[in-house]
C-alpha positions in Angstrom: -24.9 -36.6 -76.4 -28.4 -36.0 -75.2 -30.4 -35.4 -72.1 -33.6 -37.4 -71.6 -36.3 -36.8 -69.0 -38.6 -39.7 -68.1 -41.4 -40.1 -65.5 -43.1 -43.1 -64.0 -45.8 -43.5 -61.4 -45.1 -46.2 -58.7 -48.1 -47.6 -56.9 -47.1 -49.5 -53.7 -49.5 -51.9 -51.9 -49.3 -53.8 -48.6 -49.6 -57.6 -48.8 -51.0 -60.2 -46.4 -47.5 -61.2 -45.6 -46.5 -57.7 -44.5 -44.4 -57.0 -47.6 -44.7 -54.3 -50.2 -45.8 -55.0 -53.8 -45.2 -52.2 -56.4 -46.5 -51.5 -59.9 -44.6 -49.1 -62.0 -46.4 -47.3 -64.9 -44.4 -45.4 -67.5 -45.3 -41.9 -68.8 -48.1 -40.8 -66.4 -50.5 -38.0 -67.5 -49.3 -34.6 -66.4 -52.6 -33.8 -64.8 -52.8 -37.0 -62.7 -54.2 -36.4 -59.3 -54.3 -38.2 -55.9 -58.0 -38.9 -56.0 -57.8 -40.7 -59.3 -54.9 -42.8 -58.3 -56.4 -43.8 -55.0 -59.7 -44.8 -56.7 -57.7 -47.1 -59.1 -55.6 -48.5 -56.3 -58.7 -49.3 -54.2 -60.3 -51.0 -57.2 -57.1 -53.1 -57.6 -57.1 -54.1 -53.9 -60.9 -54.9 -53.8 -60.8 -56.8 -57.1 -58.1 -59.1 -55.8 -56.5 -59.4 -59.2 -52.9 -59.7 -58.0 -51.6 -62.6 -55.9 -48.0 -62.1 -54.8 -45.5 -64.4 -53.2 -46.5 -62.8 -49.9 -50.2 -63.1 -50.4 -53.0 -60.9 -51.6 -53.0 -57.1 -51.6 -54.5 -55.7 -48.5 -54.1 -51.9 -48.8 -52.4 -48.9 -50.2 -48.8 -48.1 -49.0 -47.6 -45.2 -51.2 -47.9 -43.3 -54.5 -44.9 -41.7 -56.1 -44.4 -39.9 -59.4 -40.7 -40.3 -60.1 -38.8 -38.2 -62.6 -35.4 -39.2 -63.9 -33.0 -37.0 -65.9 -30.3 -38.9 -67.9 -27.3 -37.2 -69.4 -25.7 -39.3 -72.0 -22.1 -38.2 -72.0 -20.8 -40.5 -74.7 -22.1 -41.6 -78.0 -20.2 -44.6 -79.4 -19.0 -44.2 -83.0 -21.2 -45.8 -85.7 -19.7 -48.8 -87.4 
């Protein structure tokens, strides 16, 4: 039985079709700051490197660092 802590950063973008497109990146740096992430997201939008089912990315919607704690309450017996 173990407890694990994980973090991801989720970058959310607006699309031409009015939908949201998200990219999730595992294990972000602890010292990650808003200015760095905004610069990267603006580069992604202006480079037009992603084409989604609802069109190209048109802007930034949201940035979240999401932490998850998982408590494993059962370890199956080893065969």
